[in-house]
Each structure stands twice: as C-alpha cells, then as structure tokens.
N, C-alpha and C positions, 0 to 999 in steps of 0.2 A: 225727345228732344236731340236736334243733331248737334252736334260737335260745333261750338262758339271759338271765335277768337276773341278774346276781350281785353279792350284798356282799360286800365285804371290807375285813376291818377292816385297818388300818396296823401300829399297835405290835405287837411280837411277833409279827406275820403278813407283812407286807411289811418290818418293819424289824427290826433287831435289840437292840431298846430297853432291855431288861432288862439286856444287856450294857454299854450306855452310861451305865446309872443307878447298878450298882454301881460302875463306876469313879468318878462323879459322886460318890457316898457316901464313898468312900475319900477324894477330894480335899477336902470339904466338911467331913466330921465324922472322918476317919481313922479308917473302921471298915471292916472287910473285911467282907462277906458273900458268900458263894459262890453263884452263878446258881441251882444245885440246891437250895441252903436257901432259896430264896424261896418260901415254900410257900402265902403268903396273896397274892390278888389285890391285897387292902388294904397297900400297901407302909408304911403306918404302924406297920403288926404286922410284915411281913418286915423292915423297916431298925431296927425298935424305936426310931422317932421318936415325940415327945409332938404335941400336935395342931399347936402352932405351927412346930415346927419341919418338920414334913411339908408346912404351908403353905407356908413358906420355900424348902422343899426343890424341892416342885412348881412353884413360880412360877419357880425357877433354871432347870429340867429344861426349862421351855417357852420359856425364850429362844430367838431364833432362831438363835443360834450353836450352840446344842445340838441343837435339832431336826435343822439343816442337817448336822452332823457323825454323826447315826447312819447305820451299815452298812445295805444292804439285806439282807434274808434271802437267803439262797443261792437260786437256782432261781426266784424270783419274776418278776423283770422276764420271764425266758423263757416261764413259762407264761401269763403276762398278755399277752403279745405273740401267743401262739398264739391264745387266746381271742379277741382282738381280730381277728386274721385269720379266725377263723371265723365270725366276726360275732355274737358274744356281746357283750355289755353288761355292762362294767363298773363298779359304783357303790360307790366306795370310800365306807366310813362308819365314820368315827373319833369315839372318846371325848375326843380332844384337844379341849382349849377352841378355839372358833372366833378366838380372838388370834393363832392359830398359823396360821391359814389360807394366809398369802402365803408365810410359811418352808415350809411342808408341800409347796405346788404348785412352788415350786421345788426341792426336795429330788425331788419325783415327777420334774421335767424333767430335772434332773440326772441321775438314773440311768435315764432313757429308761423309765419304769414305764407302759405305757398303761393307758389308765380312761376313760370317760365322762362321770364326775361326780364331785365331792368332795363329802362332806357332814359337818357337825359333828354327833354325836348325844349329846343327853343322856342318857346310858345311867343315872346314877346318881343325878341328881335334888341335885349339891354345889351349896350355894349361891352358890360364890364362883367356880363354873365358867363364867360367862357374865356380870359385872357392866356389859358396856357395851351388853348387849343385841343383839350381833350377829346374822346371821343362823344358825339353827339348827334342827335336826329335833326332834320328842318321838318318844317311842317310838309313840306312837298315827300319827303319821305315816307310817311304813313301809310299810304296807299301799299307799298311792299310789305307790311307787316297782316295784310289780310286780314283786318278789321271787322266784325259784324256787331259790335256794342261797346258802348263805352262808360264809364262812370267817372263824374267830373264834378268838380265845383265852380270852375271859372265859367262865367256865363258864355264870356268872349269866346272861350276855346270852346265850349260846348256847341254855339252856334257856328262856329267855322266846320266841327266836324259833321254837323248836321248837312249845312249847306253846300260845302265843298265836298266832303265825302260820301255823304248819303249815309252816314252812322248814326245809326239812334243814339241817345244818350239820356243815362239815369243821371238826373241832375242832384246832386245832395243838398239838401236844403239849407241854406246859410243866408245871414243878412246879405250878403253882398249878392246875391243873386236872385233878389226876390224881384225887383222892378223889371218886366218884361216890357215895359213902354219903348218902341223901337225896334222890337224883334218881328222878324218876318213870319205870316203865317206858317210857312213852310217849315221854321226853325220853330215854332212853338209846336208843332205837330210831332218834330222828332224828338221832344224833349219829355221825361216823365219826371216829374218833382218825386223827390223820396225822402221821406223824414228818417229812414233808418236802413241798415243793412238787409233787414227783413223784405222791405218794398224793393231795394235793388234786385234781391234774390227774385220776387215774384215778376219785376220789369222784364228779366230774362227769360223765365219760364214762359211768358207770354209774347215771346217774339215769334 
C-alpha cells in the first residue's frame, strides 16, 4: 500500500470527549444527558443550554485540566502507531480552539499517540474560537496538506471534505452523525461509517 497522508480529528475520534462533557454538564448544571441522546453536534441544542451558558460551558471544557483528563478512544493509539510504522503521515486536525494547543500536545504525549503534525482548524467560523489570533488553519488551507484520507465525527465537516476536496472519510459512528437525510449521493459514496478503530484501519487499507 502506498504511503498516505491522513487527517485525523481528535475529539470523539481519538478521545472520548462526549463522555467527559456529559459528566461536566452534570457537575456544572446538575443535568444528566445520556451519550446516545446527544443527537445534535451543536451542544447548545443537545445540552439545552442558552447562548451564554454554552459559551461559559465550552470555556470550562477547554481548560487544560479538562482537556488532559479525557480518556483516549480504544484502539486509536495502536492504529496510529501501526500507521507510523508503515510510513503513513498523520496530520491531526482539530476543531478545538488554538488556546488548547499545549494541553493537547501534553495529552498526546501522555497517551503515546503517534502523529506528525497538529493543526487547529476553524471548522465552523465561531467568532469566539480564536480571540487572540493564534496560529490556525482555514478550510481553504487544507489542500496544502496534500491529504488522501480523513477520520472525522462531524458529519458537516466530513461532507465538506468529500465534496470540496474529494477526500474519502472514515466517519466514526456517533449519535449526532447518523441522520444522513439531505446528504448528497456523492458525499455518501465518500463516507465509510466506522464503529471502532479496527474498522478505520481496514478502510485505509482498502483505499
């Protein structure tokens, strides 16, 4: 198999982020939401928070101690290690704000997650995402990474990768990405739904 340059998201792909966030919601707002009930990628909707509450909640969620407490997804480190051994290049592309860069790097080192680069991508154009103007990518910068495969949990981002950049995507199965109504036939053809990292590894092998 030829060497691939692989885009890999972090939250809910490499890390069990939603499990951490539902516990944080209970701690802050005394509200229980089951992971399977998180049907909207927009947590303002899934957690029934207003605009000010979600802003404060996400600021808390992006604190260093929270970022570093998240558990890794089963099998992720093993597969990325195998990819590194095979010569594939792993570019981590996260929607986390750039302010989380150092905490994210410490988390990656602690869990021995092999990668070549870490990029913060402004995936949704949120105005408060990068108030200090730290280094970050825009979607139009992605072609320069010369990507051949991607692993994502955001359906919206996955569709953009397929339709705009012609990059096949392993879509990690999550409650918020199961409704494909409105997704074009072209996008569906470029998505491979994966329930675990063994399935992601197989999807790359079959390219």
